[in-house]
C-alpha positions, 0 to 999 in steps of 0.5 A, spaced: 191 389 375 184 391 376 182 384 372 186 380 377 184 384 383 176 383 381 177 376 380 180 375 387 174 378 390 169 374 386 173 368 388 173 370 395 166 372 395 164 365 393 168 362 399 165 366 404 162 362 410 155 363 411 154 365 404 148 362 400 150 356 396 152 356 389 146 356 385 141 358 390 136 363 388 134 369 393 127 371 395 124 378 395 127 379 402 134 377 399 134 371 403 137 364 399 131 360 396 131 353 399 132 348 394 129 341 396 131 335 392 126 330 389 129 323 388 125 316 389 132 313 387 136 316 392 131 316 397 132 314 404 126 312 409 126 316 415 121 317 421 118 324 422 113 326 427 108 326 421 110 319 419 114 315 414 118 320 409 122 319 403 124 321 396 125 329 398 131 332 401 131 334 406 125 330 409 123 336 414 125 343 412 125 349 417 125 356 414 123 363 416 116 366 414 118 370 408 123 365 405 122 361 399 122 354 397 124 351 390 123 343 388 128 340 383 127 333 380 134 330 380 131 323 378 130 320 371 122 320 371 117 325 373 114 327 380 110 332 384 111 336 390 103 337 392 100 339 399 097 334 403 092 337 409 093 334 416 098 334 422 100 327 420 101 323 413 094 320 411 095 312 410 093 312 403 094 318 398 090 324 399 092 327 392 087 327 386 089 329 379 089 336 380 096 335 383 099 334 376 098 341 374 102 347 377 098 351 382 097 359 380 097 361 388 105 360 390 104 360 397 105 354 402 099 356 406 094 355 400 093 348 397 099 348 392 102 343 387 108 344 383 105 340 378 108 334 374 116 335 374 119 332 368 126 329 370 131 335 371 126 340 372 125 345 377 118 348 380 116 355 380 118 358 387 113 358 393 113 363 398 113 361 406 108 366 407 105 363 414 108 360 420 106 352 420 107 345 418 106 344 411 106 336 409 106 334 402 107 328 397 108 326 390 102 324 386 105 318 383 109 315 389 105 317 395 104 310 397 110 307 394 114 302 398 118 308 399 113 313 401 115 319 397 112 325 402 116 330 407 114 337 411 116 344 411 116 347 417 115 355 417 117 359 423 
């Protein structure tokens, strides 16, 4: 009987409205980790206040200060998610080869990169430590016909 009750409680908890999605991690403060899907093959191009975006879902992620973000490559080939400075996406890629290596400092307020994410790989968790807008792009596909870039807004 105890097993049945425990199973029912676990099933109901998994279906609770407002609960973090299954597979979402938690940040040190207990809030859910936002997962950003990385995929050029499933990309739709969208206009954003920062310029054309594609390849990352969502194109603009809004998170509170203190939350965490993780990138997951759902494509069958490699990508990066690497910080791009400025208020709008530069016309040509500003990303150098340092984008191919993961950053040691995992805060969005620093010049960060996930490094090369192989097919199916996840990035380390980055912390949204300071309010602001953080633009980023893929080293390999920043200037492609489907420009792989997006933004995280921290409030």
